[in-house]
One Martini backbone bead per residue (centre of mass of N, CA, C, O) as a GRO file, in nm:
protein
  232
    1UNK     BB    1   5.624  -5.420 -13.047
    2UNK     BB    2   5.714  -5.271 -13.312
    3UNK     BB    3   5.614  -5.099 -13.584
    4UNK     BB    4   5.779  -5.262 -13.786
    5UNK     BB    5   5.685  -5.543 -13.691
    6UNK     BB    6   5.378  -5.489 -13.723
    7UNK     BB    7   5.392  -5.427 -14.026
    8UNK     BB    8   5.498  -5.702 -14.117
    9UNK     BB    9   5.261  -5.857 -13.999
   10UNK     BB   10   5.042  -5.715 -14.172
   11UNK     BB   11   5.149  -5.803 -14.449
   12UNK     BB   12   5.128  -6.120 -14.391
   13UNK     BB   13   4.814  -6.144 -14.305
   14UNK     BB   14   4.634  -6.064 -14.546
   15UNK     BB   15   4.686  -6.300 -14.757
   16UNK     BB   16   4.623  -6.528 -14.508
   17UNK     BB   17   4.333  -6.434 -14.489
   18UNK     BB   18   4.037  -6.615 -14.537
   19UNK     BB   19   3.810  -6.375 -14.397
   20UNK     BB   20   3.785  -6.037 -14.426
   21UNK     BB   21   3.603  -5.915 -14.678
   22UNK     BB   22   3.665  -5.624 -14.521
   23UNK     BB   23   3.861  -5.318 -14.556
   24UNK     BB   24   4.039  -5.064 -14.356
   25UNK     BB   25   4.241  -4.772 -14.440
   26UNK     BB   26   4.436  -4.526 -14.254
   27UNK     BB   27   4.644  -4.227 -14.349
   28UNK     BB   28   4.978  -4.154 -14.489
   29UNK     BB   29   5.180  -4.066 -14.715
   30UNK     BB   30   5.530  -4.042 -14.774
   31UNK     BB   31   5.521  -3.721 -14.861
   32UNK     BB   32   5.281  -3.582 -14.672
   33UNK     BB   33   5.032  -3.463 -14.875
   34UNK     BB   34   4.839  -3.719 -14.796
   35UNK     BB   35   4.556  -3.859 -14.716
   36UNK     BB   36   4.440  -4.201 -14.650
   37UNK     BB   37   4.191  -4.419 -14.809
   38UNK     BB   38   4.071  -4.764 -14.769
   39UNK     BB   39   3.870  -5.000 -14.968
   40UNK     BB   40   3.811  -5.354 -14.933
   41UNK     BB   41   3.708  -5.644 -15.133
   42UNK     BB   42   3.594  -5.972 -15.058
   43UNK     BB   43   3.543  -6.320 -15.190
   44UNK     BB   44   3.441  -6.668 -15.121
   45UNK     BB   45   3.213  -6.648 -15.344
   46UNK     BB   46   3.004  -6.589 -15.604
   47UNK     BB   47   2.799  -6.401 -15.458
   48UNK     BB   48   3.012  -6.215 -15.296
   49UNK     BB   49   3.144  -6.117 -15.589
   50UNK     BB   50   2.880  -5.943 -15.678
   51UNK     BB   51   3.073  -5.662 -15.713
   52UNK     BB   52   3.111  -5.291 -15.710
   53UNK     BB   53   3.277  -4.991 -15.745
   54UNK     BB   54   3.141  -4.646 -15.728
   55UNK     BB   55   3.178  -4.327 -15.858
   56UNK     BB   56   3.077  -4.019 -15.744
   57UNK     BB   57   2.990  -3.743 -15.606
   58UNK     BB   58   3.184  -3.588 -15.377
   59UNK     BB   59   3.351  -3.871 -15.306
   60UNK     BB   60   3.156  -4.092 -15.367
   61UNK     BB   61   3.129  -4.443 -15.266
   62UNK     BB   62   2.987  -4.744 -15.397
   63UNK     BB   63   2.824  -5.053 -15.334
   64UNK     BB   64   2.753  -5.276 -15.600
   65UNK     BB   65   2.615  -5.459 -15.825
   66UNK     BB   66   2.743  -5.611 -16.102
   67UNK     BB   67   2.486  -5.822 -16.131
   68UNK     BB   68   2.142  -5.780 -16.109
   69UNK     BB   69   2.043  -6.075 -16.226
   70UNK     BB   70   2.155  -6.197 -15.975
   71UNK     BB   71   2.073  -6.416 -15.737
   72UNK     BB   72   2.158  -6.428 -15.388
   73UNK     BB   73   2.295  -6.197 -15.279
   74UNK     BB   74   2.477  -6.088 -14.979
   75UNK     BB   75   2.487  -5.795 -15.056
   76UNK     BB   76   2.452  -5.454 -14.961
   77UNK     BB   77   2.402  -5.170 -15.082
   78UNK     BB   78   2.649  -4.901 -15.029
   79UNK     BB   79   2.822  -4.665 -14.868
   80UNK     BB   80   3.198  -4.627 -14.834
   81UNK     BB   81   3.229  -4.314 -14.928
   82UNK     BB   82   3.251  -3.998 -14.750
   83UNK     BB   83   3.200  -3.630 -14.769
   84UNK     BB   84   3.242  -3.310 -14.561
   85UNK     BB   85   3.468  -3.114 -14.626
   86UNK     BB   86   3.664  -3.215 -14.330
   87UNK     BB   87   3.506  -3.499 -14.361
   88UNK     BB   88   3.606  -3.855 -14.367
   89UNK     BB   89   3.454  -4.163 -14.479
   90UNK     BB   90   3.505  -4.529 -14.416
   91UNK     BB   91   3.277  -4.809 -14.495
   92UNK     BB   92   2.998  -5.080 -14.438
   93UNK     BB   93   2.765  -4.862 -14.362
   94UNK     BB   94   2.546  -4.616 -14.260
   95UNK     BB   95   2.774  -4.461 -14.096
   96UNK     BB   96   2.918  -4.331 -14.354
   97UNK     BB   97   2.697  -4.082 -14.361
   98UNK     BB   98   2.765  -3.888 -14.115
   99UNK     BB   99   2.906  -3.619 -14.220
  100UNK     BB  100   2.623  -3.492 -14.334
  101UNK     BB  101   2.497  -3.489 -14.021
  102UNK     BB  102   2.752  -3.449 -13.782
  103UNK     BB  103   3.018  -3.379 -13.874
  104UNK     BB  104   3.268  -3.391 -13.613
  105UNK     BB  105   3.053  -3.584 -13.454
  106UNK     BB  106   3.069  -3.919 -13.380
  107UNK     BB  107   2.972  -3.921 -13.116
  108UNK     BB  108   2.658  -4.081 -13.089
  109UNK     BB  109   2.618  -4.223 -13.332
  110UNK     BB  110   2.385  -4.401 -13.515
  111UNK     BB  111   2.362  -4.714 -13.545
  112UNK     BB  112   2.274  -5.002 -13.617
  113UNK     BB  113   2.082  -5.197 -13.426
  114UNK     BB  114   2.080  -5.472 -13.638
  115UNK     BB  115   2.308  -5.605 -13.777
  116UNK     BB  116   2.428  -5.819 -13.948
  117UNK     BB  117   2.684  -6.054 -13.947
  118UNK     BB  118   2.834  -5.809 -14.033
  119UNK     BB  119   3.061  -5.618 -13.941
  120UNK     BB  120   3.118  -5.282 -13.847
  121UNK     BB  121   3.315  -5.042 -14.028
  122UNK     BB  122   3.524  -4.739 -13.954
  123UNK     BB  123   3.677  -4.448 -14.103
  124UNK     BB  124   3.809  -4.127 -13.973
  125UNK     BB  125   3.877  -3.802 -14.119
  126UNK     BB  126   3.973  -3.504 -13.934
  127UNK     BB  127   4.002  -3.160 -14.023
  128UNK     BB  128   4.090  -2.867 -13.845
  129UNK     BB  129   4.376  -2.810 -13.971
  130UNK     BB  130   4.648  -2.768 -14.129
  131UNK     BB  131   4.786  -3.076 -14.023
  132UNK     BB  132   4.522  -3.115 -13.838
  133UNK     BB  133   4.415  -3.426 -13.687
  134UNK     BB  134   4.175  -3.702 -13.683
  135UNK     BB  135   4.180  -4.055 -13.631
  136UNK     BB  136   3.940  -4.326 -13.686
  137UNK     BB  137   3.844  -4.652 -13.547
  138UNK     BB  138   3.558  -4.874 -13.602
  139UNK     BB  139   3.377  -5.146 -13.429
  140UNK     BB  140   3.078  -5.358 -13.480
  141UNK     BB  141   2.859  -5.606 -13.302
  142UNK     BB  142   2.599  -5.842 -13.317
  143UNK     BB  143   2.531  -6.121 -13.178
  144UNK     BB  144   2.346  -6.411 -13.167
  145UNK     BB  145   2.303  -6.342 -12.845
  146UNK     BB  146   2.284  -6.001 -12.847
  147UNK     BB  147   2.554  -5.905 -12.816
  148UNK     BB  148   2.787  -5.632 -12.778
  149UNK     BB  149   3.048  -5.517 -12.997
  150UNK     BB  150   3.353  -5.309 -12.952
  151UNK     BB  151   3.583  -5.067 -13.118
  152UNK     BB  152   3.821  -4.793 -13.035
  153UNK     BB  153   4.032  -4.566 -13.236
  154UNK     BB  154   4.306  -4.320 -13.198
  155UNK     BB  155   4.465  -4.058 -13.413
  156UNK     BB  156   4.701  -3.773 -13.429
  157UNK     BB  157   4.992  -3.889 -13.511
  158UNK     BB  158   5.055  -3.889 -13.849
  159UNK     BB  159   5.266  -4.075 -14.017
  160UNK     BB  160   5.450  -4.088 -14.278
  161UNK     BB  161   5.389  -4.402 -14.467
  162UNK     BB  162   5.132  -4.479 -14.276
  163UNK     BB  163   4.882  -4.700 -14.134
  164UNK     BB  164   4.555  -4.841 -14.051
  165UNK     BB  165   4.400  -5.169 -13.995
  166UNK     BB  166   4.076  -5.305 -14.057
  167UNK     BB  167   3.840  -5.581 -14.016
  168UNK     BB  168   3.570  -5.788 -14.009
  169UNK     BB  169   3.792  -6.017 -14.021
  170UNK     BB  170   4.008  -6.281 -13.866
  171UNK     BB  171   3.960  -6.515 -14.024
  172UNK     BB  172   3.725  -6.675 -13.794
  173UNK     BB  173   3.675  -6.440 -13.644
  174UNK     BB  174   3.398  -6.311 -13.410
  175UNK     BB  175   3.511  -6.045 -13.397
  176UNK     BB  176   3.729  -5.793 -13.453
  177UNK     BB  177   3.918  -5.657 -13.146
  178UNK     BB  178   4.183  -5.579 -13.213
  179UNK     BB  179   4.428  -5.395 -13.293
  180UNK     BB  180   4.549  -5.220 -13.522
  181UNK     BB  181   4.734  -5.244 -13.827
  182UNK     BB  182   5.015  -5.162 -13.962
  183UNK     BB  183   5.064  -4.981 -14.280
  184UNK     BB  184   5.189  -4.918 -14.579
  185UNK     BB  185   5.230  -4.582 -14.768
  186UNK     BB  186   5.359  -4.601 -15.085
  187UNK     BB  187   5.327  -4.344 -15.284
  188UNK     BB  188   5.090  -4.316 -15.496
  189UNK     BB  189   4.775  -4.395 -15.584
  190UNK     BB  190   4.854  -4.621 -15.784
  191UNK     BB  191   5.057  -4.778 -15.610
  192UNK     BB  192   4.867  -4.839 -15.372
  193UNK     BB  193   4.648  -4.984 -15.528
  194UNK     BB  194   4.829  -5.212 -15.644
  195UNK     BB  195   4.939  -5.323 -15.380
  196UNK     BB  196   4.654  -5.401 -15.248
  197UNK     BB  197   4.544  -5.565 -15.477
  198UNK     BB  198   4.765  -5.784 -15.458
  199UNK     BB  199   4.700  -5.870 -15.156
  200UNK     BB  200   4.409  -5.992 -15.220
  201UNK     BB  201   4.421  -6.159 -15.452
  202UNK     BB  202   4.183  -6.376 -15.579
  203UNK     BB  203   3.959  -6.250 -15.367
  204UNK     BB  204   3.952  -5.994 -15.508
  205UNK     BB  205   3.707  -5.739 -15.610
  206UNK     BB  206   3.769  -5.448 -15.462
  207UNK     BB  207   3.915  -5.105 -15.480
  208UNK     BB  208   3.965  -4.801 -15.280
  209UNK     BB  209   4.146  -4.488 -15.325
  210UNK     BB  210   4.204  -4.203 -15.114
  211UNK     BB  211   4.300  -3.863 -15.162
  212UNK     BB  212   4.385  -3.609 -14.917
  213UNK     BB  213   4.454  -3.304 -14.885
  214UNK     BB  214   4.641  -3.132 -14.656
  215UNK     BB  215   4.478  -2.907 -14.735
  216UNK     BB  216   4.229  -2.729 -14.640
  217UNK     BB  217   3.983  -2.805 -14.878
  218UNK     BB  218   4.097  -2.998 -15.050
  219UNK     BB  219   4.102  -3.218 -15.286
  220UNK     BB  220   3.989  -3.524 -15.392
  221UNK     BB  221   4.102  -3.860 -15.486
  222UNK     BB  222   4.010  -4.158 -15.689
  223UNK     BB  223   4.082  -4.513 -15.688
  224UNK     BB  224   3.957  -4.785 -15.895
  225UNK     BB  225   3.927  -5.149 -15.858
  226UNK     BB  226   3.779  -5.399 -16.066
  227UNK     BB  227   3.699  -5.721 -16.157
  228UNK     BB  228   3.404  -5.624 -16.234
  229UNK     BB  229   3.170  -5.536 -16.442
  230UNK     BB  230   2.889  -5.366 -16.486
  231UNK     BB  231   2.547  -5.507 -16.500
  232UNK     BB  232   2.246  -5.330 -16.503
   0.00000   0.00000   0.00000
């Protein structure tokens, strides 16, 4: 299957996926000036929808409860975007904090020993020189039987105008271990945010899009869309 065919397949699969829960996309926008990271959150019921993304200092984005007074929420607040100089991470667990601890060496980083039933996903963009980088996508899960599942994917030639997506689930599969799906990244940060917010449909809870300047050490900028305002 060609990249174009796989990209069309990826576009059609996201809105029809009944339970992706959380998605990560990393790539490069079509003018070639920015690397792109996306984190999207979906919720299949009232409790799992009780969350919002919050922008902090130095490019940090955290997943927080939208209404802290509601009991029984299934999500655990965590950092979903972190950066440290020329290393940028996006994911759904404590491994997203690794840039400030391990620098450019993701290999051997300690994941959670026993994560909950939600698979852990992470995308890493590492800039070595202006225009020279490595992008990585990782997924891991401990099954109910105690078995460990993982997938690791690496990209060095990042073509302008598209990226790759992984998600915590694909339909009711548990976990998703097939290869990442190509996705288009057309336009500026607002256009990309609106495009993927629309793809999340009614189950979309929040999305964050980060643009990372192609120039080494350049500033990042982040666009966040939340369905719910934070209370408390």
